[in-house]
C-alpha positions as CSV (number, residue, x, y, z in Angstrom):
1,M,-71.8,124.2,197.5
2,T,-73.4,127.7,197.8
3,E,-76.1,128.4,200.2
4,A,-79.3,130.0,198.8
5,A,-79.8,133.7,199.9
6,A,-82.3,134.2,202.6
7,E,-85.7,135.6,201.6
8,I,-86.1,139.3,202.4
9,D,-89.1,139.9,204.6
10,R,-90.8,143.3,204.4
11,W,-94.0,145.2,204.7
12,A,-95.4,147.3,201.9
13,A,-98.2,149.9,201.4
14,R,-100.0,149.6,198.1
15,V,-102.4,152.4,196.9
16,L,-105.3,152.0,194.5
17,L,-105.5,155.5,193.0
18,L,-109.0,155.6,191.6
19,D,-110.4,158.3,189.3
20,P,-114.1,159.2,189.2
21,S,-114.9,156.5,186.7
22,G,-113.2,153.8,188.9
23,R,-110.1,153.4,186.9
24,V,-106.8,152.6,188.7
25,L,-103.4,154.1,188.0
26,L,-100.9,151.4,187.3
27,L,-97.2,151.5,186.6
28,R,-95.5,149.2,184.1
29,G,-92.1,147.9,185.0
30,C,-89.7,145.0,184.8
31,D,-87.5,143.0,187.0
32,P,-83.9,144.2,186.4
33,A,-82.7,140.5,186.5
34,R,-85.4,139.6,183.9
35,P,-85.9,142.7,181.7
36,D,-88.3,140.9,179.3
37,H,-90.6,140.1,182.2
38,R,-92.8,143.2,182.0
39,Y,-95.8,143.7,184.3
40,W,-98.3,146.3,185.6
41,F,-98.6,147.0,189.3
42,T,-100.2,149.4,191.7
43,V,-98.5,152.4,193.2
44,G,-96.7,151.7,196.5
45,G,-93.7,150.0,198.0
46,G,-91.8,148.9,201.0
47,L,-91.8,150.7,204.3
48,E,-88.6,152.6,205.3
49,P,-87.4,152.3,208.9
50,G,-89.7,153.9,211.3
51,E,-92.6,154.4,208.8
52,T,-96.1,153.4,209.4
53,L,-98.2,151.9,206.5
54,A,-99.9,155.3,206.1
55,D,-96.5,157.2,206.0
56,A,-95.2,154.8,203.3
57,A,-98.4,155.1,201.3
58,V,-98.2,158.9,201.3
59,R,-94.5,158.9,200.4
60,E,-94.8,156.3,197.7
61,V,-97.8,158.1,196.0
62,Y,-95.6,161.2,195.7
63,E,-92.5,159.4,194.6
64,E,-94.2,157.4,192.0
65,T,-96.8,159.8,190.7
66,G,-96.0,163.4,191.9
67,L,-99.4,163.5,193.6
68,R,-99.4,165.0,197.1
69,I,-101.8,163.3,199.5
70,A,-102.3,163.2,203.2
71,A,-102.8,160.2,205.5
72,G,-106.4,161.3,205.9
73,D,-107.0,160.8,202.2
74,L,-106.3,157.0,202.6
75,V,-109.3,154.7,202.9
76,G,-108.4,151.3,204.4
77,P,-106.6,149.2,204.4
78,V,-109.2,147.6,202.2
79,R,-107.1,144.4,201.9
80,T,-104.0,142.8,203.3
81,D,-102.2,139.8,202.0
82,Q,-98.8,138.2,201.6
83,V,-96.9,137.6,198.4
84,Q,-93.5,136.1,197.5
85,F,-91.7,137.3,194.4
86,P,-88.2,137.6,192.9
87,F,-86.7,141.0,192.1
88,D,-83.2,141.7,190.9
89,G,-82.0,138.2,191.8
90,R,-83.4,138.2,195.4
91,W,-86.6,136.7,196.8
92,Y,-89.0,138.7,198.8
93,S,-91.8,137.8,201.2
94,Q,-94.0,140.8,201.5
95,E,-96.9,141.5,203.8
96,Q,-98.9,144.2,202.0
97,A,-101.8,146.5,202.8
98,F,-103.9,148.1,200.1
99,F,-105.4,151.6,200.5
100,V,-107.8,153.5,198.3
101,V,-107.4,157.2,197.3
102,R,-109.9,158.9,195.1
103,T,-108.6,161.5,192.8
104,D,-109.2,163.1,189.4
105,A,-107.3,161.4,186.6
106,F,-103.9,163.0,186.0
107,T,-100.7,162.5,184.2
108,A,-98.2,161.0,186.6
109,D,-95.0,162.9,187.2
110,V,-92.3,160.2,187.3
111,T,-89.4,162.6,188.0
112,H,-89.3,161.5,191.7
113,F,-88.5,157.9,191.1
114,A,-85.7,156.2,193.0
115,G,-82.7,155.1,190.8
116,Y,-83.9,151.5,190.2
117,E,-87.5,152.7,189.5
118,A,-86.3,155.1,186.8
119,A,-84.4,152.3,185.2
120,T,-87.3,149.7,185.4
121,I,-90.6,151.6,185.1
122,D,-91.4,152.9,181.7
123,V,-95.2,153.7,181.4
124,T,-98.1,154.7,183.6
125,R,-101.7,154.2,182.6
126,W,-105.3,154.3,184.0
127,W,-107.0,151.0,183.8
128,S,-110.7,150.0,184.2
129,A,-111.7,146.6,185.7
130,D,-113.1,145.6,182.3
131,E,-109.8,146.5,180.6
132,L,-107.9,144.4,183.1
133,D,-110.3,141.5,182.4
134,A,-109.7,141.8,178.7
135,T,-105.9,142.3,178.6
136,A,-103.3,139.6,178.0
137,E,-100.7,141.8,179.7
138,R,-99.4,140.7,183.2
139,F,-100.5,142.7,186.2
140,Y,-100.4,142.3,190.0
141,P,-102.3,141.5,192.0
142,A,-103.7,139.0,189.6
143,D,-107.3,139.6,191.0
144,L,-107.0,143.4,190.7
145,A,-110.2,143.7,188.5
146,S,-112.2,142.0,191.3
147,L,-110.6,144.1,193.9
148,L,-111.5,147.3,191.9
149,R,-115.1,146.1,191.7
150,E,-115.2,145.4,195.5
151,V,-114.0,148.9,196.4
152,G,-115.9,150.6,193.6
């Protein structure tokens, strides 16, 4: 009998990059273990050793979009929550904090992705709350449209 792998606990910083019309920049990716399971998600990711939430947010925005921001550009956290999810055959329990950064719309520079990101993220797009309400596509967090309206 094999024992189930332990859940990986981690903290993550998520960033709602909002353009002047309130649209959020999302990335579309997949789970490498389930490549047909495609979904949209906010910029951000797990903290590296010694990082604060703000440090991770600044780093992740650059790595995933090419945009250079400073910790002082972050508003929040505007929300914190905990999620559990599978990724690449492992289960994660993630405490996450969401920050807001206001910026002009831009085309994301995805050349700074880590190896697994380059292999699993294929598109970026600016989404309005109304577009999120109307789409049949999967996105996380599931209540993102409401969150966008709250932080408006």
